[in-house]
N, C-alpha and C positions, 0 to 999 in steps of 0.2 A: 149562553155560556157564562152568565154572570156568577162568578164564584171567586173566592179569595184563595191565595196560595200561601204556603208556608215557605217564605223566602228568608235566607239568613239576614239578620238585622243590619249587618254592615253593608248590605247592598241598598238599604233604605236611606232616606235623607230627610232631615228636618225642614229644609227649605222647599224643595220640589214636592215632597209629600204633602206639605201644607197647601201649596198652590193647587195641586191636583185635587185635593179633597175639597177645597173651596169651589173650584170650577165644577166639580161633580155635583156638589150640593145645589149650586145655583142653576145648573143646566143638566139635569139627569138624562135628558133625551139626546144630548150631544148635538143640539141644533146650532149652537153658537160656536163658530170656528175662529172667532177673533182671538188674538193673542192676549196673554196676561202681561201687564206692565209691572215690573219691579223697579221702583224709583229709589235710587241711592243718592240722589242729589246731582253730583257732577257726572254720574254715569247711570244710564237706565238700560234695563234688559227687557226686550220684547220676547216673551217666551211662548212657543207654539202651544196651541190648545191640546194637541195629542202628540206624544213622543215617549220614548223609553220602552221598558219591558212590555211586550205584548202578551196575549194569552198563551201562545205557543212557547215563548221563552220562559215565562213564569212556570208553566207546566213542566218544562224540561228541567229547570233548576230544582224544583221541588222533588221530582223523581230521582234525579242524580244524587242530591244530598241525602235523600232517604236511603238510597242504596248504600252510600258510604256509612251512614249511621247504623244501619241494621247489620252490616257485615264487617265488623272491626278486624276479624282474623283472616279474612279472605283477600285474595288478589282481585283488584277491581280495575277494569279497563274501560276506556271509551274508544269507540271505533275511530273517531277523530275528534277535532274540536267540537264540543257540544253545541256551542253557539260561537259566533265570530266576535268575541270580546276577550282580550288578553287577560283582564283582571279576573273574570270568572274562571277561565281555563287554568290560569296560574294558581288560583286558590284550590282548585280540584287537584292539580298536580302536587301541591304542597301537602295535601291530605293522603298522598300515596297513590292516587289514580294515575294510570299510565295510558298513553295514546297508542293504539295499534297502528294507525296510519296518520299521515299528514293530510291537510285539506286537499292536496293535489294527488292523493291516493298512493303516496310513496310508503312502502311498508316499513314500520318501525319495530314491530314485534312480529316474528314469523308466526303464521297460523299454527304451525306444529308445536309451538310453545304453549298453546292454550289447552286447557283440560275442562272436563265437565264440572269441576269444582270452582271454576273461575266465574266471576260476575262480569258481564259485558253489557255496557250501556250503549244503546243506539242513540245517536245525536238527534237534535230537533229537525235536522234536514232529512231524516230518514236514511235508508240505505238500499242497496241494490239486491235483487233476488239472488245473485251469485254469492254475495257476502252472507246473506241469510242462510244459504245452503252450506257455506263454509262453517258457520257457527253450529248449525244443527248437526253436521257431520262429526263435531267434536263434543257432542252431548250438551251443548249450550242452547237454551231456548232463546231465540232472537227476539221474542215478544215479551219476555219477563220484565226486562228493564228497558222498555222502548219509549223514548221521549219524543218520537216523531210528532211534529205539529199536526193537530187535527185538520188544519186547513190544507196542509200538504197531502194528507190522506184523502181529503175531499177531492183534490185534483186527481189523485190516483184512481179513486172510484169513478170519476167522470171519464177517465181514459178507458176504463173497463166498459162503461156504458157505450162510449163511442165505438169501441171494438165490436160490441154486440150489434150495433147498427151498421157494421161494415164501413165505418169511417176511418180515414187516416187521421192521426193526431199530429198537429203542428204545435210544438212547444216553444213558447217565447221564453228564452233563457240563455244563460251562459253555459256552453256545453261542458266546461271544466268545473263548474260549481257542483258541490256535493248534492244539493237538492235536485238540480237538473239531471245529474247522472242517475240519481235514484228514480226520478220520475220517468226518465227515458227507459230505464230497465223495466219498470212495472208496465209502462205503456207498450213497449215492444213485445211483451209477452202476449198481448191481446190484439194489437193493431200495428199496421205499418206506421212508422213514426219518423218525423224529421224535426230538427231544431233550427229556429231562426233567432238570431240575437238582437237584430235591430231592423229598422225600416229598409235599410239598404239591402239586406238579405231577403226581406219580404218582397221587395220589388223584383228581385231576381226570380223568386218562386212564382210570383204573379205572372211574370213574363213567360215562364214555362207553361203555366196553367192556360193562359190565353193563346199560346202558340206564337207569341212575338219572338220567343227564343226556342231553338230546337231542343228536343228532349235530351239530346246528348250533353247539353250544358248541365243537366242535373248532377251528373257524376262529378263533373269538374267543380261545381259550386257547393254541393252538399254531400259528396261521397263520404266525407269523414264525420258526418253528423246526421246520419239516417240509419234506420234499422236494416239488418241484413236482408238482402233480397229485394230491397225497395225497387219498384218499377213505376216510374212516374206516369207512364201511359195508363196504368191500371190503378195506381194508388193516389192519384191527384184528382179523382172524379168526385169523391165525397170526403169532406174534411171538417174538422172542428179544431178550435184553437184553445189551448190551456197555457198556463204560465208558471214559471218559477215565481213563487209568491212574493219574492222581494223585488221584482222588477217594477218599473213605473207602470202603475195601473192604467193610466191614460194612454201609454205607449202600447200596452197589450191590446187595448180597445182599438187603437188606430190600426194596429197590425191586423186584427180580426176584420175590421171594416174594409181594409184594402184587399184582403183575400176574398171577402164576400163579393166585393166589387168585381174582382177578377172572375169569380164564378158566374156572376150575372152576365158579364161580357161573353163568357164562353158558352153558357147554357141557357141564358135568358132569365128575366125576372120571374116569370111564371113558374119556372122549374127550380127556383133557388132552394126551396125546402128539401129537395131531394139531393142537394149537393153541398149544403153548408149548414152546420149545426150551431145553434145559439148556445154559447157556453159562458155567458157573462156572469152567471152566478158562482163561478169558481174563483173569482178575484178575491183575494184575502181582504177581509174587512179592515184589519189593523193597518196593513200596508196602505190601503186606500185612505183611511182616516189620517194617517201620519202625513201622507203626501198632500192631501187636500188641505190639512192644517198648515203645512209648510208654505203652500202657495198663497194662502190668505195671510200668513205671517210676512211673506215677502212683500205682498201688496201694501201692508201697513207701513212699510218703509223702515229705513235704518241706515246707519253709516257703514256698517260691516256686519258680517255674520260669523258666528262661531258654531261649528257642528262638532259634537262629541261622539266618538264611537270607535270601534275597532277598524283598523285600516284595511282589513280584508272583508269587511262587512258590506255586502251588496246593497242592502236597503239603505245603509247610511250613505254610501257613495252616491246614490240617486238623490238624496236630500241635498248633498253638496252640489250636485250638478244643477239642481233647481235654483239654488241660491247664487251660484256663480254667474248665472245669466244676468243677474240684476245688481250685484254689489260685490266688493272684496270679501272673500270667504276663506276662513281658516278651519281646516279639518284637523282636529287634535284628538289623540286617544285619551288624554287626561290632562289634569292641571300642570303636571310636570313639564309639558311641552311649552307652557307659557312661561318663559324665562324672566321677562321683565316687561315694563311698559314699552320698551323699544325693540324687544326681540321675541319672536315666537317660532317654534319648530312645528311645521304642519305638513300633512301629506298631500302630495301633488298627484291627482288622479291621472294626469297625462303621462308623467314620467315614472309613476309608481315608486316614488321615492320621497323621503322627507326633505323638505326645503327649510331654509332659515330665512325669515324675512325681518327686516329692520323697519322701524317707524310704523309699525302696524296699527297702533292706536293713535288716531289723529287727535288733535286738540282744537275742536270747534269752539266758538265763543259760547254757544249754548251747550246744554248737557249732551254728552256723547250717547248715542243710542245704538245698542248692540242687539242684533237678532240672534236668538239662541234656541237650539233644538238638539236632539240626539237620536241615535239609531235605536231600533227595536231591541237590540241585544245589549244596550248600554245601561248599567245601573244608575239610578237617579243620584246616588251618592257622588258619582264622578261629576255630574253637572253641578251639584252643590259646590264641590271643590273648585270648579272653574269659576263660578260666580264669586266665591270668596277670594280667590287669587286675583282676579281682575279688580274687584272693589278695593283691594289692598293697595293698588297703585294710585288711588285717588285720595289724597289727604282731605280730611273734613267730610268724607262720605258718611251718610247715615248708617246706623247699624242695621243688622239683618232684621231684628224684631220690628223696628220702625218701618222698614220697607214692606215687610210681610203684613204688618197691621192694616195697611191700606187695602190689601187683597183679601185677607181672611177676617177682617172686622175686628182687629185688635187681639 
């Protein structure tokens, strides 16, 4: 899927674009996951090999802006946030686009207000079959301006294949997330389906499969996150695991491995092919690349990490989780959150609120080293602004061109 997209120029960036181009030229096969060092003298940035807009996000942005450009006189709606980045969504709102729902599925525009003359854009997360039917009933083609990520659609296609094999689908995802709601809808149309969010829930499901816990526990633990009419004694005999594409890829694999182990325990290793489907090829390449690059970035070391992205972005939050295990980490939506060398406003994943931290930039005797990356829905321009804001706190720092020159060859 190597192609370029028509992305608004103000989402591009002179610093990060140059870094990415230099790495692409030097390593076209993407085998080198080592970070890029931008050395400004008193402060250095270790920048992840892969981050920022992925294929699905660039595809969605191109389609959405084309819809706006081609229909200046029409009402244009997005089902909900197209991607989880406030700058992109606010720019579309400023162009007159309206959201029909919030990310939590709260209705902002009644369905009855829509007509066949309206343009409705389906976000990158996709949408449910019920919402597609709502649009079609009002004369709106739900596929005309559909920005659903191709890798999300790949997951949907696999759930259909699993259904043909009479397998139950286990979705690793957050049940309230738009993508998981959409995948659950498409999967449930073909197969019994259940959602697990983490290893704790997976262990519960494994215990039911092996008989360590009674079948009655299923309703208690999974009654609110399974398809209608789900019967564990019938529907946990053959399973396959797919994921919300923004989840941690290695966690999805660990969940699949654990459920396969439970099936082996229940039915024996010789019969595993009849009870467990291999679905590893549904993992999103971009999510996997970004997470793998972040892990290598963390191993390279640093005094602290700055992660840039929307606070409701699932893939960004997982990058934050990885970094938090090893170093002080600050999750900011943009450079405005970086108030001064002494004060930063950053999102706390545990309290789901913005915290204010003081003394966040230490003053080591050697140059300060900052680990830097961003989520798949974050424009590179925002990362540029974060770099420039932080460098501005260090008198005598080298200018951008001098730092870039060492990376791009002058």
